[in-house]
N, C-alpha and C positions, 0 to 999 in steps of 0.2 A: 504493498500499500504506499510504502512511502516513496516508491518510484512515480506513482500516480501524483500524488501530493505535489512532487517535484516539478512534474511536467504540466499539470494545472500552473502552478506559479510560471513556469516559464512560459507557457503560451499566453497567459494574462498581460506579463510584462511586456511580451513583444507585440500585441495587439494594442497595448496602451503606448508603447515606442513610436508607434506611426501616428499617433494624433497629438501627442505633450510635446511639449517645447524641448528642444534639446538641452537647455540649460540643468535639467535634472539628470542627464547621463542615463538614460534608461538603456542605452544601448550598450552599456559595459554591466549593467545589471542583468538584462537579457544574458549577454554572453557568460556571466557566471554562472547564471541558473542553468541555462542549457550544456554548460561543462559539467556541471552536478549532475543534472539528468543523464548525461552519457556514462558518467562514472557508474551511477547506481545502476545504469543497464547493463554495463559491462560487467559488474559486479554479480548481477543476477544471472546472465548467462555462464559466466564461468562458474558458478556456485550451482547451478541447475543440475540436479543428477539424474530427471527422467521421470523421479517418484516423488509425488505431491503435485501441488499447485505451483505455477510460476509467479504468481503474484500472490504474497502471504500476507495476512492480516495481523498475525502476531510474530514476534521474534524471540530469540533464545538469549537474547542479550541483556542488557543493563535496563534498556526501555523496552517495555514489551509489547505497547500497541503500536502498529505500523504507522498509523497517521501522526502521533505523537513524534513517532521517531523522525517522519518527515519533515514537521513542523521545526524539531530541534535541529534538523540538518539544515533549516532556510535562516535561522537565526544569525549564525555568522555570516552568511552571505550578506544578508541585509544591513548587517553592522559595518561590514568592509565598506560596502556602498555607500553607507552615510559618511562616513569617515572620509572616504574619497570626496564627498562632495562637499563635505564641511573644510578640507584641506584647499580644494581648488576655491572654494568663497574666500577663503583667507587669503590665498595668493593672489586673488583677482584685487581684493581690497589694497592689499601690499603693492601691486602694481599700479593701481591708480593713484597712490600717494606719493610714490616715487617719481612719477608722471608731473606732477605739480611743480 
């Protein structure tokens, strides 16, 4: 289920990227989300043994719910994206101040 959660986030951000202003750098966020989705897909393919479902609702790890695991994987992506936005905003203000 964490694959589906990530794919939904990647599709949603990609759709918004087409209509939103470029100052939000949604292209970068979409790229990071698609990268995460591809990594999870490769993990699923490599770990699939043929017995049982390909998409699982539960995991054997620390986070047992697949949806919660997908959301937990999205949190660092959005955090990094916010840091990049903040740094570019600060860099833009510093560039304006030095041009004066």
